[in-house]
MIMI-594915 format. One record per residue: x, z, y of N, C-alpha, C, O in turn; residue in three letters; residue number from 1. Coordinates in steps of 0.02 Angstrom, whole numbers. Example, Ala and Ser with C-alpha at 12.3 -4.5 7.8 and 13.67 -1.06 7.14 Angstrom:
! residues 2
- 660_390_-284_615_390_-225_660_390_-165_712_423_-166_ala_1 $
- 642_354_-112_684_357_-53_645_394_2_670_402_57_ser_2 $
//
This chain:
! residues 237
- -2735_6927_6530_-2720_6995_6559_-2748_7028_6493_-2803_7056_6498_met_1 $
- -2724_7029_6448_-2738_7064_6394_-2681_7108_6367_-2634_7078_6340_gly_2 $
- -2679_7175_6372_-2622_7222_6347_-2650_7254_6293_-2705_7243_6269_gly_3 $
- -2605_7298_6274_-2626_7347_6209_-2664_7409_6216_-2689_7437_6168_leu_4 $
- -2668_7433_6290_-2699_7478_6300_-2736_7468_6366_-2716_7426_6407_ala_5 $
- -2794_7509_6376_-2835_7506_6439_-2859_7575_6460_-2868_7622_6420_val_6 $
- -2870_7579_6536_-2903_7630_6565_-2964_7620_6577_-2980_7566_6602_lys_7 $
- -3008_7665_6563_-3076_7659_6569_-3097_7709_6632_-3092_7770_6629_ile_8 $
- -3118_7676_6681_-3141_7715_6742_-3190_7767_6726_-3238_7758_6688_pro_9 $
- -3175_7827_6757_-3198_7891_6739_-3181_7925_6681_-3167_7985_6678_leu_10 $
- -3183_7887_6635_-3177_7922_6551_-3093_7931_6550_-3069_7980_6522_ile_11 $
- -3057_7891_6576_-2974_7892_6579_-2948_7950_6624_-2896_7982_6612_ser_12 $
- -2985_7960_6673_-2960_8027_6704_-2953_8090_6675_-2921_8138_6697_asp_13 $
- -2990_8085_6613_-2981_8160_6575_-2944_8139_6514_-2955_8176_6466_leu_14 $
- -2901_8087_6502_-2854_8072_6454_-2784_8075_6470_-2774_8061_6529_thr_15 $
- -2734_8089_6439_-2665_8074_6442_-2635_8016_6437_-2574_8010_6442_thr_16 $
- -2671_7972_6427_-2636_7895_6412_-2710_7847_6412_-2766_7865_6428_gly_17 $
- -2689_7788_6390_-2744_7724_6390_-2765_7722_6327_-2731_7748_6282_ser_18 $
- -2826_7689_6315_-2847_7679_6261_-2827_7619_6212_-2833_7561_6233_leu_19 $
- -2809_7629_6160_-2792_7560_6126_-2837_7514_6133_-2895_7533_6142_pro_20 $
- -2824_7450_6129_-2880_7407_6136_-2919_7400_6062_-2890_7412_6009_glu_21 $
- -2977_7382_6065_-3015_7387_6011_-3046_7437_5995_-3081_7436_5944_gly_22 $
- -3040_7493_6035_-3090_7565_6030_-3153_7567_6041_-3180_7534_6086_ser_23 $
- -3192_7618_5990_-3255_7621_6011_-3268_7691_6033_-3238_7740_6010_thr_24 $
- -3319_7693_6086_-3323_7763_6118_-3394_7772_6105_-3430_7725_6120_leu_25 $
- -3422_7830_6078_-3491_7857_6080_-3503_7899_6138_-3464_7944_6151_leu_26 $
- -3555_7888_6173_-3587_7925_6221_-3651_7959_6211_-3706_7932_6205_val_27 $
- -3636_8036_6211_-3713_8054_6188_-3741_8088_6256_-3701_8120_6291_glu_28 $
- -3800_8084_6274_-3805_8115_6348_-3882_8136_6348_-3919_8118_6301_phe_29 $
- -3905_8174_6402_-3961_8201_6415_-3989_8156_6448_-3954_8116_6480_asp_30 $
- -4057_8151_6449_-4106_8093_6471_-4099_8115_6564_-4111_8070_6605_pro_31 $
- -4081_8176_6584_-4092_8184_6658_-4005_8192_6682_-3985_8217_6734_ala_32 $
- -3963_8164_6626_-3893_8169_6656_-3867_8098_6698_-3897_8044_6697_ser_33 $
- -3818_8111_6728_-3797_8051_6767_-3760_7999_6724_-3711_7975_6752_gln_34 $
- -3775_7973_6657_-3758_7934_6619_-3770_7870_6646_-3718_7837_6648_trp_35 $
- -3817_7843_6665_-3839_7795_6696_-3802_7760_6738_-3772_7707_6730_asn_36 $
- -3808_7812_6803_-3756_7789_6867_-3685_7784_6848_-3650_7742_6875_asn_37 $
- -3657_7829_6797_-3588_7833_6767_-3576_7751_6727_-3524_7720_6735_ala_38 $
- -3618_7731_6696_-3604_7688_6662_-3602_7617_6709_-3571_7566_6696_ser_39 $
- -3636_7628_6754_-3638_7568_6810_-3566_7571_6854_-3537_7524_6879_leu_40 $
- -3546_7649_6855_-3483_7655_6895_-3426_7632_6852_-3376_7608_6878_thr_41 $
- -3430_7638_6788_-3378_7613_6742_-3379_7539_6742_-3327_7506_6737_ile_42 $
- -3432_7515_6748_-3430_7434_6756_-3412_7397_6814_-3396_7338_6814_thr_43 $
- -3417_7439_6870_-3404_7414_6937_-3327_7431_6944_-3288_7396_6977_ala_44 $
- -3312_7475_6916_-3236_7497_6918_-3194_7457_6875_-3142_7440_6902_gly_45 $
- -3202_7434_6812_-3186_7391_6766_-3176_7316_6802_-3122_7287_6804_trp_46 $
- -3236_7292_6830_-3235_7232_6848_-3181_7230_6913_-3140_7185_6917_leu_47 $
- -3186_7275_6956_-3142_7278_7006_-3077_7277_6990_-3039_7250_7030_gln_48 $
- -3053_7301_6934_-2984_7299_6917_-2963_7233_6880_-2905_7228_6859_cys_49 $
- -3007_7187_6874_-3003_7114_6866_-3019_7107_6773_-2996_7061_6739_gly_50 $
- -3058_7156_6748_-3083_7145_6686_-3147_7124_6681_-3183_7113_6730_gly_51 $
- -3167_7116_6611_-3235_7078_6596_-3272_7129_6576_-3245_7175_6545_gly_52 $
- -3347_7130_6592_-3394_7173_6550_-3457_7137_6530_-3483_7094_6564_val_53 $
- -3479_7159_6472_-3536_7139_6450_-3579_7204_6436_-3560_7250_6399_ser_54 $
- -3641_7202_6471_-3681_7262_6499_-3739_7244_6459_-3776_7198_6476_tyr_55 $
- -3752_7287_6396_-3823_7276_6369_-3869_7332_6408_-3853_7390_6418_ser_56 $
- -3934_7297_6428_-3974_7354_6461_-4048_7350_6426_-4083_7300_6422_val_57 $
- -4061_7413_6404_-4132_7415_6375_-4167_7477_6425_-4227_7487_6417_ser_58 $
- -4145_7500_6455_-4177_7553_6509_-4204_7540_6559_-4236_7585_6585_ser_59 $
- -4202_7471_6592_-4227_7450_6645_-4211_7373_6661_-4161_7343_6641_gln_60 $
- -4264_7346_6701_-4239_7275_6702_-4171_7256_6722_-4141_7293_6761_pro_61 $
- -4135_7186_6693_-4078_7166_6703_-4075_7167_6795_-4027_7189_6827_pro_62 $
- -4129_7142_6821_-4117_7131_6897_-4083_7209_6942_-4042_7216_6988_glu_63 $
- -4128_7262_6896_-4119_7325_6943_-4023_7340_6928_-3987_7374_6965_asn_64 $
- -4003_7306_6870_-3924_7320_6860_-3887_7283_6906_-3833_7301_6928_val_65 $
- -3917_7227_6921_-3883_7178_6975_-3889_7211_7036_-3836_7210_7068_arg_66 $
- -3941_7243_7066_-3951_7261_7119_-3906_7328_7136_-3875_7337_7188_leu_67 $
- -3909_7366_7086_-3863_7424_7092_-3784_7404_7086_-3743_7438_7116_lys_68 $
- -3769_7360_7056_-3686_7330_7045_-3679_7303_7119_-3621_7306_7141_leu_69 $
- -3720_7280_7156_-3714_7244_7222_-3698_7309_7269_-3650_7305_7307_lys_70 $
- -3738_7371_7266_-3731_7427_7306_-3665_7439_7300_-3635_7451_7352_arg_71 $
- -3632_7440_7244_-3563_7462_7233_-3520_7421_7256_-3461_7434_7247_leu_72 $
- -3534_7371_7286_-3490_7325_7315_-3460_7258_7275_-3406_7231_7288_gly_73 $
- -3502_7242_7229_-3484_7193_7184_-3528_7118_7218_-3583_7110_7245_leu_74 $
- -3478_7077_7202_-3515_7023_7203_-3538_6985_7145_-3505_6939_7120_asp_75 $
- -3591_7005_7125_-3619_6999_7054_-3648_6913_7044_-3657_6885_6990_val_76 $
- -3657_6890_7097_-3680_6811_7072_-3593_6774_7054_-3581_6731_7012_asn_77 $
- -3561_6796_7085_-3493_6767_7075_-3470_6784_7003_-3451_6746_6958_ala_78 $
- -3477_6854_7004_-3442_6880_6932_-3470_6848_6874_-3439_6827_6825_leu_79 $
- -3548_6844_6886_-3588_6808_6819_-3559_6731_6813_-3537_6703_6763_glu_80 $
- -3564_6705_6880_-3533_6635_6864_-3468_6626_6844_-3457_6571_6820_lys_81 $
- -3428_6659_6847_-3354_6663_6826_-3353_6698_6751_-3298_6705_6723_asp_82 $
- -3408_6718_6724_-3416_6746_6652_-3380_6809_6655_-3375_6843_6604_asp_83 $
- -3354_6828_6711_-3337_6903_6704_-3377_6961_6688_-3359_7015_6665_lys_84 $
- -3432_6942_6702_-3499_7008_6702_-3547_6962_6663_-3566_6908_6685_leu_85 $
- -3563_6987_6606_-3639_6967_6569_-3683_7024_6553_-3667_7072_6520_arg_86 $
- -3737_7013_6579_-3794_7048_6567_-3843_7045_6527_-3894_7014_6540_ile_87 $
- -3834_7075_6475_-3880_7060_6408_-3948_7105_6418_-3947_7165_6433_trp_88 $
- -4006_7066_6406_-4073_7087_6411_-4092_7113_6353_-4099_7070_6309_asp_89 $
- -4104_7174_6335_-4126_7205_6283_-4195_7234_6316_-4244_7243_6280_trp_90 $
- -4195_7248_6382_-4271_7286_6412_-4322_7236_6392_-4368_7260_6359_tyr_91 $
- -4325_7170_6405_-4379_7140_6391_-4409_7131_6330_-4469_7118_6330_thr_92 $
- -4372_7135_6266_-4392_7138_6204_-4415_7200_6174_-4438_7208_6118_ala_93 $
- -4401_7250_6230_-4446_7326_6211_-4503_7316_6240_-4545_7360_6229_thr_94 $
- -4526_7258_6284_-4594_7247_6297_-4638_7200_6252_-4698_7190_6263_leu_95 $
- -4603_7172_6198_-4635_7124_6161_-4641_7065_6193_-4692_7031_6183_gly_96 $
- -4587_7039_6240_-4605_6981_6281_-4527_6942_6277_-4475_6972_6266_gln_97 $
- -4534_6870_6288_-4471_6824_6306_-4441_6827_6357_-4469_6811_6409_lys_98 $
- -4369_6851_6355_-4332_6840_6400_-4326_6776_6445_-4341_6719_6428_ser_99 $
- -4302_6794_6498_-4290_6723_6549_-4206_6731_6563_-4171_6690_6593_lys_100 $
- -4185_6790_6533_-4104_6797_6554_-4074_6742_6511_-4098_6716_6461_glu_101 $
- -4001_6727_6550_-3951_6690_6503_-3932_6711_6445_-3921_6672_6398_lys_102 $
- -3926_6789_6442_-3904_6821_6392_-3955_6867_6379_-3974_6903_6426_phe_103 $
- -3988_6872_6311_-4044_6917_6304_-4051_6914_6219_-4037_6866_6184_ala_104 $
- -4074_6968_6202_-4088_6990_6130_-4178_6987_6126_-4216_7019_6162_ile_105 $
- -4197_6940_6073_-4274_6927_6079_-4302_6975_6037_-4360_6994_6042_asp_106 $
- -4254_7000_5990_-4291_7067_5943_-4235_7108_5931_-4176_7091_5923_ser_107 $
- -4269_7177_5933_-4231_7237_5923_-4232_7257_5842_-4208_7310_5823_leu_108 $
- -4257_7217_5803_-4258_7235_5735_-4192_7222_5691_-4166_7166_5690_arg_109 $
- -4170_7270_5658_-4103_7270_5642_-4090_7203_5599_-4040_7168_5608_val_110 $
- -4142_7187_5548_-4133_7125_5516_-4132_7064_5552_-4108_7015_5523_ser_111 $
- -4154_7060_5612_-4138_6998_5665_-4075_7020_5697_-4036_6974_5712_asp_112 $
- -4061_7072_5709_-3998_7094_5757_-3932_7078_5703_-3881_7049_5722_leu_113 $
- -3939_7098_5645_-3874_7097_5605_-3857_7018_5580_-3798_7002_5570_ser_114 $
- -3902_6979_5573_-3872_6909_5566_-3843_6883_5631_-3790_6852_5630_ile_115 $
- -3877_6895_5691_-3858_6881_5754_-3782_6902_5769_-3739_6861_5788_tyr_116 $
- -3771_6962_5760_-3713_6991_5779_-3653_6965_5717_-3593_6965_5732_tyr_117 $
- -3672_6949_5662_-3626_6930_5608_-3603_6858_5627_-3544_6840_5627_ser_118 $
- -3652_6824_5640_-3633_6757_5656_-3598_6740_5726_-3547_6705_5730_gln_119 $
- -3628_6768_5776_-3610_6742_5854_-3553_6799_5889_-3522_6787_5941_gln_120 $
- -3548_6860_5852_-3519_6910_5896_-3452_6926_5872_-3398_6914_5900_gln_121 $
- -3467_6962_5804_-3410_6984_5758_-3348_6924_5760_-3290_6937_5776_ile_122 $
- -3370_6865_5745_-3341_6806_5725_-3317_6775_5779_-3290_6721_5769_arg_123 $
- -3320_6798_5841_-3305_6760_5901_-3232_6773_5915_-3206_6819_5883_gly_124 $
- -3198_6744_5955_-3138_6746_5982_-3123_6812_6002_-3169_6850_6015_pro_125 $
- -3050_6836_6009_-3040_6908_6040_-3054_6896_6119_-3047_6846_6154_pro_126 $
- -3076_6958_6134_-3098_6950_6209_-3062_7020_6241_-3098_7067_6257_ile_127 $
- -2977_7025_6251_-2952_7066_6270_-2969_7090_6336_-2979_7044_6376_pro_128 $
- -2975_7147_6357_-2974_7178_6420_-3045_7169_6452_-3058_7156_6511_tyr_129 $
- -3087_7179_6400_-3161_7188_6414_-3188_7243_6383_-3165_7282_6341_arg_130 $
- -3246_7241_6415_-3286_7316_6387_-3352_7312_6381_-3385_7316_6433_val_131 $
- -3390_7301_6315_-3443_7294_6298_-3492_7356_6294_-3493_7393_6245_asp_132 $
- -3529_7362_6344_-3573_7439_6359_-3650_7426_6333_-3684_7376_6342_leu_133 $
- -3666_7482_6300_-3731_7484_6283_-3765_7551_6324_-3746_7609_6323_val_134 $
- -3818_7522_6360_-3848_7577_6399_-3873_7631_6370_-3858_7688_6386_asp_135 $
- -3916_7612_6320_-3953_7657_6273_-3963_7646_6211_-4021_7632_6196_asp_136 $
- -3925_7648_6170_-3921_7627_6095_-3980_7653_6052_-3996_7628_5998_gly_137 $
- -4014_7711_6084_-4073_7748_6044_-4136_7710_6055_-4189_7732_6033_ser_138 $
- -4133_7655_6088_-4195_7611_6091_-4201_7583_6016_-4258_7580_5992_val_139 $
- -4143_7562_5977_-4163_7545_5913_-4197_7584_5873_-4224_7558_5825_leu_140 $
- -4202_7651_5884_-4245_7696_5843_-4328_7683_5848_-4370_7699_5807_ala_141 $
- -4337_7649_5910_-4412_7635_5918_-4439_7583_5865_-4498_7584_5847_arg_142 $
- -4395_7539_5841_-4403_7472_5809_-4379_7468_5733_-4390_7421_5695_phe_143 $
- -4336_7540_5715_-4319_7523_5646_-4316_7601_5618_-4319_7653_5651_asn_144 $
- -4308_7593_5552_-4300_7662_5522_-4233_7682_5532_-4188_7641_5539_glu_145 $
- -4220_7764_5534_-4155_7777_5573_-4078_7763_5508_-4019_7761_5526_glu_146 $
- -4101_7756_5442_-4041_7731_5424_-4017_7666_5438_-3958_7656_5451_lys_147 $
- -4066_7615_5435_-4059_7552_5449_-4023_7537_5519_-3977_7498_5527_asn_148 $
- -4058_7579_5572_-4012_7558_5637_-3944_7595_5645_-3904_7577_5689_trp_149 $
- -3932_7643_5608_-3868_7681_5614_-3822_7631_5572_-3770_7612_5598_val_150 $
- -3839_7607_5509_-3799_7581_5475_-3780_7503_5509_-3728_7475_5492_glu_151 $
- -3821_7476_5552_-3816_7421_5579_-3759_7440_5643_-3719_7397_5661_phe_152 $
- -3760_7496_5671_-3705_7508_5714_-3644_7518_5683_-3594_7508_5717_met_153 $
- -3636_7540_5617_-3577_7549_5601_-3546_7496_5570_-3485_7490_5563_leu_154 $
- -3606_7445_5545_-3553_7392_5510_-3569_7316_5547_-3556_7264_5517_thr_155 $
- -3599_7316_5613_-3605_7257_5663_-3569_7284_5722_-3514_7261_5735_arg_156 $
- -3591_7326_5755_-3573_7342_5824_-3500_7379_5826_-3455_7357_5862_ile_157 $
- -3491_7426_5792_-3433_7458_5793_-3376_7408_5769_-3326_7405_5806_tyr_158 $
- -3376_7373_5718_-3316_7334_5694_-3310_7266_5747_-3260_7229_5741_pro_159 $
- -3358_7250_5797_-3352_7211_5854_-3278_7222_5881_-3236_7178_5885_met_160 $
- -3270_7301_5902_-3217_7311_5937_-3145_7282_5907_-3108_7242_5937_ala_161 $
- -3134_7307_5849_-3085_7287_5827_-3066_7217_5816_-3009_7195_5816_lys_162 $
- -3121_7183_5806_-3119_7096_5794_-3107_7066_5844_-3063_7023_5841_ala_163 $
- -3144_7078_5910_-3131_7050_5970_-3073_7086_6024_-3056_7059_6077_arg_164 $
- -3048_7149_6002_-3005_7176_6025_-3023_7203_6110_-2985_7210_6158_lys_165 $
- -3087_7212_6104_-3128_7241_6165_-3121_7312_6161_-3087_7339_6117_ser_166 $
- -3155_7346_6213_-3183_7409_6202_-3251_7423_6212_-3280_7411_6264_thr_167 $
- -3282_7452_6151_-3350_7456_6158_-3384_7521_6169_-3372_7566_6128_ile_168 $
- -3432_7537_6226_-3472_7601_6242_-3523_7595_6216_-3555_7545_6233_ile_169 $
- -3553_7637_6169_-3611_7636_6134_-3632_7704_6163_-3589_7748_6165_ile_170 $
- -3701_7716_6187_-3732_7774_6208_-3790_7792_6175_-3828_7747_6156_ser_171 $
- -3805_7862_6162_-3872_7871_6123_-3889_7948_6155_-3848_7988_6179_val_172 $
- -3955_7954_6149_-3985_8023_6180_-3973_8059_6137_-3979_8047_6077_ile_173 $
- -3950_8118_6167_-3943_8182_6135_-4020_8212_6116_-4070_8207_6152_arg_174 $
- -4017_8245_6050_-4084_8281_6029_-4137_8245_6008_-4191_8271_5996_gly_175 $
- -4125_8173_6002_-4182_8144_5966_-4184_8109_5903_-4231_8080_5876_val_176 $
- -4111_8117_5882_-4096_8090_5803_-4086_8139_5765_-4070_8191_5795_his_177 $
- -4089_8142_5708_-4063_8188_5660_-3983_8203_5661_-3947_8166_5694_ser_178 $
- -3960_8251_5629_-3897_8270_5627_-3869_8214_5589_-3827_8180_5618_asp_179 $
- -3883_8201_5536_-3845_8146_5493_-3847_8085_5538_-3797_8051_5527_trp_180 $
- -3883_8059_5581_-3878_7999_5630_-3807_8015_5666_-3757_7980_5659_ala_181 $
- -3812_8071_5706_-3748_8094_5752_-3687_8091_5718_-3638_8057_5734_tyr_182 $
- -3697_8139_5658_-3626_8134_5620_-3593_8079_5588_-3533_8080_5573_lys_183 $
- -3635_8026_5575_-3613_7964_5554_-3583_7908_5610_-3534_7871_5603_arg_184 $
- -3630_7915_5668_-3591_7894_5724_-3536_7917_5751_-3490_7881_5770_leu_185 $
- -3536_7988_5757_-3478_8022_5775_-3406_8002_5741_-3353_7987_5769_glu_186 $
- -3424_8008_5669_-3369_8008_5624_-3329_7941_5625_-3270_7938_5608_ala_187 $
- -3362_7891_5644_-3329_7815_5645_-3304_7795_5717_-3267_7746_5722_ala_188 $
- -3321_7829_5770_-3311_7817_5825_-3238_7833_5846_-3209_7873_5809_ala_189 $
- -3203_7809_5896_-3137_7824_5915_-3137_7890_5969_-3093_7931_5978_asp_190 $
- -3197_7885_5999_-3193_7945_6052_-3271_7958_6051_-3315_7921_6031_gly_191 $
- -3275_8030_6083_-3346_8055_6084_-3350_8086_6163_-3311_8128_6187_ile_192 $
- -3408_8055_6196_-3409_8078_6275_-3486_8116_6280_-3537_8093_6253_ile_193 $
- -3484_8168_6313_-3540_8196_6329_-3557_8197_6386_-3512_8200_6428_asp_194 $
- -3624_8195_6407_-3645_8180_6476_-3715_8238_6480_-3766_8227_6447_phe_195 $
- -3707_8288_6517_-3782_8328_6529_-3792_8356_6600_-3757_8340_6648_lys_196 $
- -3841_8396_6603_-3864_8419_6662_-3882_8488_6645_-3930_8505_6610_leu_197 $
- -3830_8533_6680_-3836_8605_6667_-3869_8638_6726_-3848_8630_6784_glu_198 $
- -3925_8680_6708_-3971_8712_6758_-3956_8793_6752_-3966_8822_6699_glu_199 $
- -3935_8824_6803_-3922_8899_6806_-3964_8926_6872_-3938_8919_6927_ser_200 $
- -4017_8951_6869_-4060_8979_6906_-4083_8922_6960_-4111_8875_6932_gly_201 $
- -4078_8914_7034_-4096_8862_7072_-4039_8802_7072_-4053_8750_7101_glu_202 $
- -3982_8808_7043_-3934_8766_7049_-3927_8718_6976_-3935_8738_6918_ala_203 $
- -3913_8665_6994_-3908_8610_6938_-3842_8582_6947_-3819_8576_7004_thr_204 $
- -3807_8566_6894_-3734_8526_6899_-3752_8460_6841_-3792_8460_6794_arg_205 $
- -3712_8415_6861_-3709_8350_6820_-3636_8377_6784_-3598_8416_6813_asp_206 $
- -3624_8348_6713_-3560_8370_6694_-3546_8326_6633_-3591_8322_6591_leu_207 $
- -3492_8293_6624_-3450_8269_6590_-3396_8315_6542_-3368_8364_6564_ile_208 $
- -3388_8293_6474_-3331_8311_6449_-3299_8254_6388_-3337_8208_6377_arg_209 $
- -3247_8254_6357_-3242_8227_6311_-3230_8268_6247_-3185_8310_6246_ile_210 $
- -3268_8258_6195_-3287_8310_6149_-3223_8296_6094_-3191_8342_6066_lys_211 $
- -3210_8221_6084_-3162_8210_6031_-3129_8146_6059_-3159_8107_6097_ser_212 $
- -3055_8135_6036_-3029_8068_6059_-2979_8060_5998_-2943_8109_5988_met_213 $
- -2972_8011_5958_-2940_8016_5903_-2868_7984_5916_-2827_7989_5871_lys_214 $
- -2851_7953_5970_-2796_7915_5964_-2752_7943_6042_-2701_7915_6061_asp_215 $
- -2780_7995_6074_-2764_7999_6144_-2757_8080_6149_-2791_8116_6112_leu_216 $
- -2719_8102_6189_-2717_8186_6211_-2786_8174_6271_-2798_8124_6305_gly_217 $
- -2822_8234_6268_-2880_8239_6319_-2896_8302_6334_-2886_8348_6294_phe_218 $
- -2925_8311_6397_-2957_8373_6421_-3028_8383_6383_-3075_8343_6390_asp_219 $
- -3029_8436_6345_-3109_8446_6323_-3149_8478_6365_-3209_8472_6354_arg_220 $
- -3130_8514_6416_-3163_8560_6467_-3214_8505_6493_-3204_8445_6499_arg_221 $
- -3279_8548_6507_-3327_8519_6538_-3300_8501_6623_-3265_8540_6655_trp_222 $
- -3325_8431_6652_-3300_8432_6732_-3373_8411_6757_-3418_8379_6729_his_223 $
- -3367_8441_6823_-3434_8429_6867_-3422_8340_6897_-3369_8309_6907_ala_224 $
- -3486_8320_6905_-3487_8257_6924_-3518_8256_7001_-3566_8293_7013_leu_225 $
- -3495_8221_7042_-3534_8199_7119_-3553_8126_7104_-3526_8080_7073_asn_226 $
- -3604_8136_7136_-3658_8078_7158_-3644_8059_7220_-3658_8097_7267_leu_227 $
- -3614_7997_7231_-3605_7955_7300_-3673_7934_7328_-3723_7926_7291_gly_228 $
- -3673_7924_7392_-3722_7885_7439_-3747_7813_7383_-3806_7804_7368_glu_229 $
- -3702_7777_7362_-3712_7725_7324_-3730_7730_7255_-3740_7680_7220_lys_230 $
- -3735_7790_7234_-3764_7810_7160_-3687_7800_7128_-3692_7787_7068_ser_231 $
- -3631_7803_7147_-3572_7803_7115_-3559_7874_7099_-3572_7921_7137_asp_232 $
- -3530_7880_7039_-3517_7942_7001_-3436_7944_6997_-3399_7899_6976_val_233 $
- -3417_8012_7024_-3340_8035_7020_-3337_8105_7002_-3376_8151_7016_thr_234 $
- -3278_8106_6963_-3270_8181_6961_-3256_8225_7019_-3234_8203_7072_leu_235 $
- -3271_8289_7009_-3280_8332_7063_-3203_8365_7072_-3173_8396_7028_glu_236 $
- -3187_8356_7115_-3097_8368_7134_-3106_8454_7134_-3058_8491_7144_lys_237 $
//
């Protein structure tokens, strides 16, 4: 099933067409925003359309991701068995422990990651119609100097999209890195997506916008998000 263009749930609702395969999207999110639930909504929607997802999780245990995806109506066991869904455990490495997951990163130090990605990921066969999503790339800043982890993103993670003809969605927390880091990551990305929580008096709104998109027409306005009973995220009509 691999075409030359793909529609990413939620994000493609704000574009005039489909993303070219091999695109890299950078998400910048407020910690209190709905990015985490949105990332799982994107994952579930893509899998339900027949695509594959590699979900790298550092913000919570992998089992939490499985439970949330099951709430969204997915047969997670079958999807993992068929290799449609891969949940990569970065979380256990943040605790300094050894993961028992099938797919796991044992070290978040760039010196280790760079070798692994250059040998195992970038050189792998093309995987069209697949989304590789990192739920919180800012975790790398806990274990590496800023220049090192940013360069790792630019020379290992970003090129993987083009090499494997997949779509990569990298997320970083807004306001915790230097302007240099954001500008370098933004300049190399094919699209930039913002998630934030807006507070006005007693009212709060969860919002999304496309800040930039290189190869597509897009709606740059902020759009309100709705959170469903199953923690699914949709655009407010």
